[in-house]
C-alpha positions in Angstrom: -10.7 -4.8 18.2 -12.1 -1.9 20.1 -10.9 1.7 19.9 -9.9 1.7 23.6 -7.5 -1.3 23.0 -5.4 0.3 20.3 -6.9 3.5 18.9 -7.6 3.1 15.2 -9.5 5.1 12.5 -10.2 4.9 8.8 -9.3 6.5 5.4 -10.2 7.8 2.0 -11.3 6.6 -1.4 -10.9 8.4 -4.6 -11.3 7.4 -8.2 -10.9 7.8 -11.9 -13.1 9.4 -14.4 -11.0 10.6 -17.3 -7.7 12.3 -17.2 -7.5 15.9 -16.1 -4.5 16.8 -18.2 -3.7 19.9 -16.1 -5.0 20.9 -12.7 -6.8 24.3 -12.4 -5.4 26.9 -10.1 -7.8 25.6 -7.4 -6.1 22.2 -7.5 -7.7 18.8 -6.7 -10.2 20.1 -4.1 -11.6 22.6 -6.7 -12.2 19.7 -9.2 -13.7 17.5 -6.5 -16.0 20.3 -5.4 -17.1 21.0 -9.0 -17.4 17.4 -10.2 -18.4 15.6 -7.0 -15.9 12.9 -8.0 -12.6 11.8 -6.6 -10.3 9.6 -8.6 -8.4 6.8 -6.8 -5.5 4.9 -8.4 -5.3 1.3 -7.3 -3.3 -1.9 -8.1 -5.0 -5.2 -8.8 -2.1 -7.3 -7.4 -1.2 -5.7 -4.0 -3.4 -7.7 -1.5 -4.4 -7.3 1.3 -4.0 -3.5 0.6 -5.4 -3.2 -3.0 -6.8 -5.9 -5.3 -9.9 -7.0 -7.2 -12.5 -9.2 -5.6 -14.5 -11.9 -7.5 -16.8 -9.1 -8.9 -13.7 -7.2 -10.2 -14.3 -4.5 -7.6 -11.3 -2.8 -6.0 -11.0 -3.9 -2.3 -8.4 -4.1 0.4 -7.2 -2.2 3.5 -6.0 0.9 1.7 -9.0 1.0 -0.6 -11.3 0.9 2.4 -9.2 3.5 4.1 -9.5 5.8 1.1 -13.3 5.3 1.0 -13.3 6.7 4.6 -11.1 9.6 3.6 -13.4 10.4 0.7 -16.4 10.4 3.0 -14.5 12.8 5.3 -13.5 15.1 2.5 -17.1 15.2 1.3 -18.0 16.5 4.7 -15.2 19.0 4.6 -16.6 20.3 1.3 -20.2 20.4 2.6 -21.4 17.5 0.4 -23.2 14.4 1.5 -21.0 12.1 -0.5 -18.5 11.8 -3.4 -18.5 9.6 -6.4 -15.5 7.3 -6.7 -13.7 6.8 -10.1 -11.1 4.1 -10.1 -7.9 4.3 -12.1 -5.9 1.0 -12.4 -2.1 1.4 -12.2 0.9 -0.9 -12.0 4.0 -0.8 -9.8 5.8 0.8 -12.8 3.4 3.6 -13.6 1.7 4.4 -10.3 3.7 7.6 -9.5 3.6 9.0 -13.0 -0.2 8.6 -13.0 -0.4 10.8 -9.9 2.3 13.3 -11.2 0.5 13.7 -14.5 -2.9 14.3 -12.7 -4.5 11.2 -14.1 -5.7 10.3 -10.6 -6.0 12.2 -7.4 -4.9 9.7 -4.8 -2.8 6.5 -4.9 -4.3 3.9 -2.6 -2.2 0.8 -2.4 0.9 -0.5 -0.5 3.0 2.6 -1.2 6.2 3.2 0.7 7.2 6.8 1.3 10.8 7.6 0.3 12.8 10.7 -0.3 13.3 10.0 -4.0 9.6 9.5 -4.5 8.9 12.8 -2.7 10.6 14.5 -5.6 7.7 13.6 -7.9 4.7 13.2 -5.6 3.6 14.3 -2.1 2.5 11.9 0.7 -0.1 12.0 3.4 0.7 11.2 7.0 1.6 7.5 7.5 -1.1 4.8 6.9 0.7 1.6 7.7 4.1 0.1 8.7 5.5 -3.0 7.1 8.7 -4.5 5.8 10.2 -6.7 3.1 9.5 -10.4 3.8 10.8 -13.7 2.5 8.7 -16.6 1.3 10.4 -20.0 0.8 9.6 -23.6 0.3 10.9 -26.4 2.6 14.6 -26.6 2.2 14.9 -23.1 0.9 17.3 -20.4 2.1 16.6 -19.1 5.6 19.2 -16.3 5.9 21.2 -13.9 3.8 24.2 -16.2 3.6 22.1 -19.0 2.2 20.9 -16.8 -0.7 24.3 -16.9 -2.3 24.1 -18.3 -5.9 20.3 -18.6 -5.7 17.6 -17.2 -8.0 15.5 -14.7 -6.0 12.2 -13.3 -7.2 10.9 -9.8 -6.5 8.4 -7.4 -8.0 10.1 -4.9 -10.3 10.0 -1.2 -9.4 9.4 -1.7 -5.7 11.3 -0.7 -2.6 11.5 -4.4 -1.8 13.7 -4.8 -5.0 15.9 -1.9 -3.8 16.3 -3.3 -0.3 17.0 -6.8 -1.6 19.8 -5.6 -3.8 21.2 -3.3 -1.1 21.1 -6.2 1.5 23.0 -8.5 -0.9 25.5 -5.8 -1.7 26.1 -5.0 2.0 26.6 -8.7 2.8 28.9 -9.2 -0.2 26.6 -11.9 -1.6 26.2 -12.7 -5.2 22.7 -13.9 -6.3 20.5 -13.8 -9.4 17.7 -11.3 -8.8 14.7 -12.3 -11.0 12.2 -9.4 -11.6 8.6 -10.3 -12.0 5.7 -8.2 -13.3 3.0 -9.4 -10.9 2.7 -11.1 -7.5 1.0 -14.1 -9.1 4.0 -14.6 -11.4 6.4 -14.5 -8.5 4.3 -17.1 -6.5 4.1 -19.3 -9.6 7.8 -19.3 -10.0 8.3 -20.2 -6.4 5.8 -23.0 -6.7 7.7 -24.5 -9.6 11.0 -23.8 -7.8 12.2 -21.6 -10.7 13.3 -19.3 -7.8 14.6 -20.2 -4.4 12.8 -17.4 -2.5 10.2 -14.7 -3.2 10.5 -11.3 -1.7 7.5 -8.9 -1.1 5.8 -6.9 1.7 5.6 -9.1 4.7 1.8 -8.4 5.2 1.2 -9.4 1.5 3.1 -12.6 1.9 1.2 -13.4 5.1 -2.0 -12.8 3.3 -1.0 -15.1 0.4 -0.2 -17.9 2.9 -3.4 -17.4 4.9 -5.7 -17.4 1.8 -4.0 -20.4 0.1 -2.6 -18.4 -2.7 1.0 -19.2 -1.8 2.5 -22.6 -2.8 1.6 -25.5 -0.5 4.0 -25.8 2.5 5.3 -22.3 1.8 7.2 -20.8 4.8 7.1 -17.1 5.7 10.4 -16.3 7.3 10.1 -14.4 10.6 12.9 -11.9 9.8 12.4 -8.9 7.5 14.9 -7.1 5.3 13.5 -3.7 6.2 10.9 -1.7 8.0 8.9 0.6 5.7 6.2 3.3 6.3 3.3 3.4 3.9 1.4 6.6 2.9 -1.1 7.8 0.3 0.6 9.5 -2.6 -1.0 12.7 -4.1 0.0 15.4 -6.6 3.1 17.3 -5.7 2.6 20.8 -4.3 -1.1 20.7 -3.7 -1.0 21.8 -0.1 -4.8 22.3 0.3 -5.6 18.8 -0.9 -2.8 17.2 1.2 -4.1 19.1 4.3 -7.7 17.8 3.5 -6.4 14.2 3.3 -4.3 14.5 6.5 -7.2 16.0 8.3 -9.4 13.1 7.2 -6.8 10.5 8.2 -6.2 12.2 11.6 -9.9 12.1 12.4 -10.1 8.5 11.3 -7.3 7.5 13.6 -8.4 9.6 16.6 -12.0 8.3 16.3 -11.0 4.6 16.2 -12.6 4.0 12.8 -9.3 2.6 11.7 -9.9 -0.5 13.9 -12.9 -1.7 11.9 -11.0 -1.0 8.6 -8.1 -3.1 9.8 -10.4 -6.0 10.9 -12.4 -6.0 7.7 -9.1 -6.3 5.7 -7.1 -8.7 7.8 -9.8 -10.7 9.6 -11.2 -10.7 13.2 -8.4 -12.8 14.5 -5.6 -10.5 13.2 -3.9 -8.2 15.7 -1.9 -5.2 14.8 1.7 -5.2 15.9 3.1 -2.7 18.5 4.6 -0.6 15.7 1.3 -0.2 13.9 -0.6 0.6 17.1 2.0 3.3 17.9 1.8 4.7 14.3 -2.0 5.3 14.6 -1.6 6.7 18.1 1.0 9.3 17.2 0.0 10.1 13.6 -3.5 11.4 14.2 -2.8 15.1 14.4 -5.0 17.4 16.6 -7.4 19.8 14.8 
């Protein structure tokens, strides 16, 4: 995928090296300049955006994007590079980790919402996706067929919120089963303890493509929602947010995002029209 075909760029990596209980007046950038280290919060169970490889190293689309952002911020600060400290988080504690300054940047499949903006700030958009549905042969294929069924979803996510809202709008009664990890949800679907599993469409497609989904699993073409991802960072730190947005903008405008996308999703993967448009319009001019 060449830059001239869809205009892509890259992103930033930050990391964890002990909690900074309170940020100094200079904010995150002052700490990064002083320590030469950026702390990135990541999830182990959010592929293809953030997960651990066989060597237990954080990898994925958003991780690679954050590495690119870190390189750009290093340049902004007049440094040749930055050290990365990784901070593992879960779907439940990821925002409090950023709000309490235990990490500088949240790099995973994070949907930006108004309620979340009350506790953290967000960068310009980094991805667009939606809530997808994974079923086995004979499983429910539309909202009406979900009635009376057990439906799995990762707790504390916007997918859970959208699933509940969709059921309520349609007047459908179903048993929503909350899981702690994606692996748990896939295992429950494999043993038919749930009739369908809901998660980010891109994540479900990745599970099917890599054989992590149950055999014969079917990814429904329809999605419950369209959601915009972004990098979460400490609330009110305008200088750091500007540095992150500047880095992302340069990554998008330069086309570096194309190689990051290909590395994460494979050479045969093609970004959709909405994602192409997102990178085209989100890269802000200097």
